[in-house]
VEXMILO-399883 format. One record per residue (C-alpha): residue number from 1; residue in one letter; x, y, z. Coordinates in Angstrom, 2 decimals, decimal comma. Last residue first. Example, Ala and Ser with C-alpha at 12.3 -4.5 7.8 and 13.67 -1.06 7.14 Angstrom:
<recs>
<2 's' <13,67 -1,06 7,14>>
<1 'a' <12,30 -4,50 7,80>>
</recs>
This chain:
<recs>
<120 'd' <-129,88 -28,64 63,50>>
<119 'g' <-130,77 -29,71 67,07>>
<118 'r' <-128,10 -32,39 67,31>>
<117 'q' <-125,22 -31,37 65,09>>
<116 'r' <-125,07 -32,52 61,49>>
<115 'd' <-122,32 -33,31 59,06>>
<114 'l' <-122,00 -34,23 55,42>>
<113 't' <-119,04 -35,24 53,29>>
<112 'v' <-119,43 -36,25 49,66>>
<111 'r' <-116,88 -38,28 47,76>>
<110 'a' <-116,09 -39,29 44,18>>
<109 'r' <-113,32 -41,85 43,88>>
<108 'h' <-110,28 -42,92 41,90>>
<107 'c' <-111,08 -40,71 38,92>>
<106 'i' <-109,74 -41,55 35,47>>
<105 'g' <-111,99 -40,54 32,62>>
<104 'g' <-115,52 -40,82 31,24>>
<103 'l' <-117,10 -39,97 34,59>>
<102 'p' <-118,38 -43,41 35,62>>
<101 'p' <-117,21 -43,35 39,25>>
<100 'n' <-114,12 -45,44 40,05>>
<99 'f' <-114,84 -45,81 43,78>>
<98 'k' <-117,93 -44,11 45,18>>
<97 's' <-117,20 -42,37 48,47>>
<96 'v' <-119,45 -41,50 51,41>>
<95 's' <-118,13 -39,22 54,13>>
<94 'v' <-120,13 -38,99 57,34>>
<93 'q' <-120,06 -36,50 60,21>>
<92 'v' <-122,29 -36,90 63,24>>
<91 'a' <-122,85 -34,64 66,24>>
<90 'e' <-124,09 -34,70 69,85>>
<89 'i' <-124,78 -38,42 70,26>>
<88 'y' <-127,20 -39,02 73,16>>
<87 'p' <-130,11 -40,08 70,91>>
<86 'f' <-128,15 -43,04 69,49>>
<85 'e' <-130,38 -45,03 67,13>>
<84 'e' <-132,17 -41,96 65,73>>
<83 'm' <-129,03 -39,85 65,32>>
<82 'v' <-127,27 -42,78 63,61>>
<81 'r' <-130,28 -43,41 61,37>>
<80 'd' <-130,60 -39,78 60,26>>
<79 'i' <-126,85 -39,49 59,63>>
<78 'v' <-126,85 -42,63 57,47>>
<77 'r' <-129,88 -41,42 55,51>>
<76 'y' <-128,24 -38,04 54,95>>
<75 'g' <-125,15 -39,72 53,55>>
<74 'l' <-127,21 -41,85 51,17>>
<73 'h' <-129,04 -38,81 49,90>>
<72 'e' <-125,78 -36,95 49,27>>
<71 'l' <-124,31 -39,99 47,54>>
<70 'l' <-127,15 -39,71 45,03>>
<69 'r' <-129,41 -42,25 43,32>>
<68 'a' <-129,92 -44,42 46,40>>
<67 'p' <-130,26 -48,17 46,72>>
<66 'a' <-131,07 -49,68 50,15>>
<65 'l' <-128,30 -52,06 51,29>>
<64 'm' <-125,89 -49,25 52,27>>
<63 'e' <-128,38 -48,12 54,92>>
<62 'e' <-128,18 -51,53 56,59>>
<61 'a' <-124,37 -51,48 56,53>>
<60 'v' <-124,27 -48,04 58,18>>
<59 'v' <-126,58 -49,14 61,01>>
<58 'r' <-124,65 -52,39 61,41>>
<57 'y' <-121,36 -50,48 61,77>>
<56 'l' <-122,81 -48,35 64,60>>
<55 'v' <-124,17 -51,47 66,30>>
<54 'e' <-120,75 -53,11 66,11>>
<53 'y' <-119,03 -49,96 67,35>>
<52 'n' <-121,16 -49,90 70,53>>
<51 'v' <-121,48 -46,27 71,55>>
<50 't' <-120,51 -45,67 75,16>>
<49 'e' <-121,55 -46,39 78,77>>
<48 'h' <-123,00 -49,82 77,87>>
<47 'l' <-119,50 -50,94 76,93>>
<46 'r' <-118,11 -50,56 80,44>>
<45 'd' <-114,54 -49,34 81,15>>
<44 's' <-116,01 -47,24 84,01>>
<43 'a' <-114,06 -43,97 83,88>>
<42 'g' <-113,49 -43,79 80,12>>
<41 'a' <-117,01 -45,04 79,47>>
<40 'a' <-118,48 -42,32 81,71>>
<39 'h' <-116,34 -39,57 80,18>>
<38 'l' <-117,00 -40,42 76,52>>
<37 'd' <-119,60 -37,71 75,89>>
<36 't' <-120,43 -37,78 72,19>>
<35 't' <-119,11 -36,71 68,82>>
<34 'i' <-119,47 -39,15 65,95>>
<33 'y' <-117,25 -39,70 62,94>>
<32 'l' <-118,11 -42,06 60,09>>
<31 'd' <-116,00 -42,88 57,04>>
<30 'v' <-117,76 -44,80 54,28>>
<29 'g' <-116,37 -46,37 51,13>>
<28 'y' <-118,26 -47,67 48,15>>
<27 'k' <-117,58 -50,41 45,60>>
<26 'n' <-119,91 -50,65 42,63>>
<25 'g' <-123,19 -52,16 41,49>>
<24 'i' <-124,20 -53,70 38,17>>
<23 'k' <-127,95 -52,96 38,29>>
<22 'q' <-128,00 -49,66 40,20>>
<21 'e' <-125,18 -48,36 38,04>>
<20 'e' <-127,19 -49,32 34,94>>
<19 'd' <-130,14 -47,25 36,12>>
<18 'y' <-127,96 -44,14 36,22>>
<17 'y' <-127,82 -41,92 39,32>>
<16 'g' <-126,02 -44,50 41,36>>
<15 'h' <-126,31 -46,96 44,22>>
<14 'f' <-126,15 -50,74 44,08>>
<13 'a' <-123,71 -51,75 46,79>>
<12 'f' <-120,37 -53,38 47,45>>
<11 'f' <-119,29 -52,06 50,82>>
<10 'e' <-116,13 -50,72 52,40>>
<9 'm' <-115,64 -49,16 55,85>>
<8 'g' <-112,42 -47,14 55,83>>
<7 'e' <-112,87 -45,23 59,03>>
<6 'l' <-115,19 -45,86 61,98>>
<5 'a' <-114,55 -42,90 64,25>>
<4 'i' <-115,48 -42,11 67,85>>
<3 'q' <-114,96 -38,54 69,02>>
<2 'g' <-114,88 -37,06 72,48>>
<1 'm' <-116,79 -34,73 74,74>>
</recs>
């Protein structure tokens, strides 16, 4: 087993609990970690033996386009899509951050981290 990570992905999107947040948008960050068998790719040096990073990024980007009220919901959607698109992945962990959340004070980001193992 091994881990593939896409860290520091940034998106401007229209998520948020308040209607105004969904109208004006905000900057979001996503870190994605997947656990899968990397032996075949390590031995063969062939892309089709592993997870294509471009496809993984596209999946996250597509989920970021659909508004969500909660970061938790958004994170679950990302995990669902990744597990669906890549049935051989054993586990997924995703962190979704909202930069400068409207809390009435200084906060650089609010973040939720979710993980799921295949079969959970």
